[in-house]
N, C-alpha and C positions, 0 to 999 in steps of 0.2 A: 116755589121757589122764582123768585124774580130770575130778571134777566142779568140784572148785576152780581144777584146769587150765584147763576149760573155762570157765569164768565169767571169769576173770581176761581170760581170751584176747579174749571179747564184748567182756569193758569197753573193753581195750584199742582196738579196733576202734570202736568206737561211739565214743571220746575222738577218735580220728584223725578220723573223718568228722565229728565236732562242728567241731573245728579248721579243719579243710576248709570246711566252711560258712562258720565266722567268717571265714576268710581272705576267702570267694569277697563275704560280705556288705559286708566292710570295703573290699575292691577295687573293687568294683561305684563308689558313688560317687566315688571319687578319679580313677578313672576317665573318669565325667562331666564332672567338673568338668573334668578337665585338656580334657576334648574341645571343651567350653563356652567355655575360655579361649581355645583358640587359634582358635577359630570368631568370636568378636568380634575378635583380636588381625589376623587375616585380613578380615574386615569392614572394620575401618579402614582396614587397607592399602588396600583394594580403591579405597576414598570417596576416599583421598585422589590415589591415580594416577587414578581417575576425574576427581576436581575437577582435577587439573595437566593431564592430557589437555584437557578444559573449555578451561580457560585459554589455551592453545595455542592450540587453534581458536576463540575467540574472538579473540585479537588478527588469526589470519588474514580471521577474518568483518569485522572493523570496516570494511575498506575497500568494503565492496559495498553496495548501496544498499537503502532502507530497503524500494522496494517489489519488487526483487529478492531479498531475504531473505523477503519477506512471501508470496509466489507459490513460492516452495521449501519455504516449510513447510507452506502449503496443497496442496501436491501430493503430500506425504505424510501429509494428513488432522490438520494442526498447526493446532487454532482459536488467532487472532491480532487475535479481536476485542475483548479487552480490551488489547488492548498500546497504549500512548501514548506510550513513549520507543524508540529506538533499541537502546536496551542491553539492554531485554525481547527486539527478536528478532535481536539479534545472540547473547542468553544459550540460548534455544531453539534456536536453529539449531546452535550447538557441540553442545550437548546431545544434537541430533538425530544429528549425527554422532559421535560417540563412539560413543552406544550402537549404529547399525547397523556401526562395526568392530567394536564387540565381540560381536556378534552374530554377524556374519561367520566371529571368531575360535574361536568357542563349539562342541565337539563337540556332534551331536545327542546329544538326552537320551532317556532310554527312557519311552514311554507308559505311564500305569497298568495297562494290561494285561498289559504286556511284564515290568512289575518292581509289581508289588504291593506296598502298602505296609499293616504292621498301624495300628489306632488309635494306639499310642504313635507310632510313626515319623514319623506324618504331625504329628501337636502337637509333636514337637520341630521337625520341618521349619516348620511355622508361625510357631513359636515365633522360630528361628533369622532366619526372612525379617523379624519384625519388628524385630530386634536388630539386620540389616544394614541397616532404611532409616534407624533412632534412630542407628545410627553413622554414616550419610552426612548425615542432616542435622544433627549436631552434629559433621562434620569441620573444619568452618570454622571452629568453634571452639575442637577438641582440639589442635589444633597451635601454640597461641598459650599463651603462660606465664596462668597466671590474672591478671599483674597488669595485663599487655595488655589481657586480655580487658576486664578493669575500666575501663580507659582507651579501647577500641573500642565498649563501651555508651556511655561519656558522648558521644563523636563521634555514636555514631548519633543519640541524642536533640538533640546541635544540627542534625543534616541535617532531624531530622521536622521543628524549630521553620523551618529554611530553607525546606524544602515549603510550611508555611501561611503565609510568608512570598510566596513563588512562586502561591501561589494568589488571594493578595488581589492581588499585583501582575497577573497575568493579567484577572483580576476588573473591578482599576481601568482598567487598558487599553483593556480592553472597551468600559470605558461613554466613556471618551474617543474612542474610533473611531466608536461610536454617535454622537455628540456633534459630531463635527466630519461626518461625511456628511450629518446635517440641517443641518450651516451651509454644503455644496456643494450640498445638492438644490438649491434659490430658485436657481443657476449654472446647474445643469446642464436645469433645467427653461424658463429664459432660452435657452439654446443650442438647445433642442429649437423654441422660437417662431422665433429668427432662419433656422434650417434648413430650417422649413417656411413660411418666409414671411408671417410675424404680425406681424412688424416690420418690415418693408421702409419701408411709410412714416415710420416715426419715425426710422430709419435716414436714410434720404432727408434726411429735414428737420434731423439732426443736422450732414448735410455739407452742407446749402447747398441742397438740389435737391429738387425737388418728386415725388412720384409713385415709380413703379416705372422701372427701365432695363432692359435687355435684353428689351425686345420683347412685354412681359408676362408673362416669364420670373419667376417669384416663389422666396424662399430661395436656397436651395444643391440645386439637381438632384443626384442622384449621391453625396450627400456620408459617406455610411457607404461605399460599396461601392469609394470612390476613398480612404477612409481605409484600410480593410480590405487594399486591395491595396498600399499603401505599406510594411506592418507584415509582415516577411518571416516570420514565424511564422503569419502567417495568410494571405497573398498565397497559399502552396503550395496551400491548399487549395481554395481556388475555380477554377472551371471558367467557359468559356464561355457556359454553358448555366445560371449560377447568376449572371453580371451583372444581366442583366435581372430575374429575380426579386429580388433585392438590391435591385434601385433602387427598392423599395416600402419599405424599411426606415426607418422614421421616428424612432428613436432605442434606444439600447442603455444598460440602466441596472445597475448592481451592487450589491446590498444584504449586507453583513456579517449574520450572524447573533447577536442578541445577548448569547449567551456567549460569541462570541470563537470561536467551533470550525466558523468555515466560510463560504461565501459564496453568495450566489443569482445568476445572472447573468438580463436578462429582455430580448428583442428585439423590440421591439414596431414592428409592419408594418400599411399602411395597406390596404384594401380591395384583393385584388389576384385574378388570375386561377389563380393556382396553388393556395394553397389556402384553407379555412377559417377556420385560428386567427386571431387577431386579435396574440397575442403566443408567443411562442415559450421556451422556459426550461431552465433546466441549473444543478443544485444539487451542492454538493460539501461533504460531512461531513468537516471535518478538525480532531480533538479537538488537536493542537498547534499549531493554523494564526497564533497570534502568536507562537511561538515560533520562533528562527532554525535550528532544527535542519530536516534532509529533511522533506516531508512526509508525514502518513502518512493515507493518503485511506482512511476508513472506507466510505464510501460515495458513490456518484455517481449521480445522477437525471436524467434526460435526460426529453424528451416525444414523444409521439405527434404527429408531422405530418399531420392529416385535408387529404390530397392530392384536388384538384380532376379529376375523371376526364379520362384522359389527360396529367394535368400532371405526375407524379410526376417530378423531379428525382435520386431516388437510387437508381432502378432501372426499367428498363425491360423491357414485354413482347416476348417474340422467338417469332415462330411457327418450327417447324421440321416440317418432315417425315422419318416415324418409321418404319421399314420392320418389317414382321412379322415375328417367328420362329418357327420348329416349326410347328405346325395354321395359324398366319396366313401363314405364307410365302408372297413374292409379292402382299401386300398393302402398303398404305399408309395412314397416319391423319396428321392435321395434330395436332398438340401444344402449348401455348403455355406456356412458362418464363417466370419473372422472373431476371433476368441484373442484377446490381449494377454501377452506373456510378459514374464516379466524383464527387463532390458536397459542397460546403461545409457541405450540410444534416445531412450522416450525422456531425456535431458534438453532434448533440440526441439521437443514441444511441449512450449509451456500450458499452466494452466489454463483452462479457458474462466472467460465470465460470462457467467451467464446473464439471460435477459432479467432487468431489475424485477419486473411483475413475475416470474419464477423462480427469482432466489428467496428464500427465507431465511431465519436466524442459523439453524443448522446448516446449511448449505453454505451460509456467510463464513463459520467456522471453519468449516472443511477447505474450502478455499484461501484461507488467511492459511493454515497448517500445510496446504500446499505450496502456496507461495513463500511461506518461512523456509521451508528444505529448500524450494529452488534457489533461493537467492544464497542461500547457505554453501550449496553446491559450487554455485558460480565465483561467490569467495574465495572458498576454496583452493581452485584454480588461480584467480585472480594474484590472491597474496601469498600462497601457500607453494605451488604445482609449479606454475610456474617462473616465478623466480627463481627455487629452491628445488628445481626437482632433481637433483643428484644425490642432495640429503634426503630426500624421500626414496629414492632408488636404494640407494645403499643402506637404509634403513637409519640414518645418522638423525637426522630429524623427528622420527617416533624415539628414540632412545633421549633425545634431547627432553621433550615434551613430557615423557615418562619421569624424566629423573627432576624435572622444576617441578612437577606434580606433586613427589614424594618428598620433596625437601622441605622439610620441617614440621611432617605428617607426625602426629605421636601414634605409635604401633603400639596395641594393650601387652600388656605382661607374657613374655613368654614366646611372643610373635614377633618374627624377623621381616623386615623388608624384602620383598622378590628380589633377584638381583636384576640390577640392568640388563637389557641390553636382548633381553629374550624375543623370540618374534612374537606379533600380536596374533591368536588364534584367530581371531572375527574377521582378519584379512587374510586368510588363508585361502587360493584358488584350486580347487582338487582335478 
């Protein structure tokens, strides 16, 4: 081969190599662009699929109580302290269910040790994650045409205006509630005076008689304990041992918070043989208290009862003989344990929320029932017993409720409705 032929061959090889390099350079970016576009499409498809599944789960969750949703979310470590509406609980629960379902279906991923990535690969992965997140955030908008999105924006503006009006309404309603609470207060104070016998002479003069009646008995003894025993929600909490202690109860008051987001119950006791406290309290923080929605309990606080020695009604000390084991086999020792007893006064110790790590779904269900019952009792005091105590004491309230329940009821042929005015057998105290 001559020098000219060799030079020509070398030039041809170099030219071919250059073309290959140029082809590689041209193909690389195109491939990356295609992969990038495909990744975006996959992210958008996933976001749409995720949202569809969330919407389906939300429909299933709408029938659940707020307390149940709250407990299930907290059992999974989801904070709910900022939630004020049921829709927020429903959305959070639906997203949790869908995410857990996806995690169960995904294959295990390789750890960094078994699948090391270069710096460039890590950067690409982070960029893809950000794009997936953006696609998920914008998914609700992307599925609508542009002209529809503009109309949705206008509707959102109107909804924001309504929310501002709603805030003004709640503030005004809270002031109205507070106004009438102040108007009711003198009536409740006068009721307290009658119950304690401070108006016996005045009432006697109004009725044309002098002095008191009942052989020196003043006021209305056992007024509050009888009223509580007539109310189905509270009577089931009262034991025979509670009756004497509740006989010292002089008054029950309820005060709504000024911001309209909760209330406080106060139980005023005369000096007694059972505890040192003159007032026992229970308060409830309920952000949506003035709305017709199911209540969202943000916080419940009770109080510590300072029992006098040997007078505790909620726990009893039990002495037991315990046999030794191992080195102490054959020996016995005396131990004292506290055992819980049924009592109305457990009401002042609200259910406790365990740590999220130790709470499973069964525990969450138990707590849900406990909080529901606790709030039912509180509402019985606030809405029925405090404002209508005399109706419950005299039995008028129960009679009216029974008449309302039986009104329009169809009885089987040959069966007559029971006469009204009968005493509630479940609420009798022996």
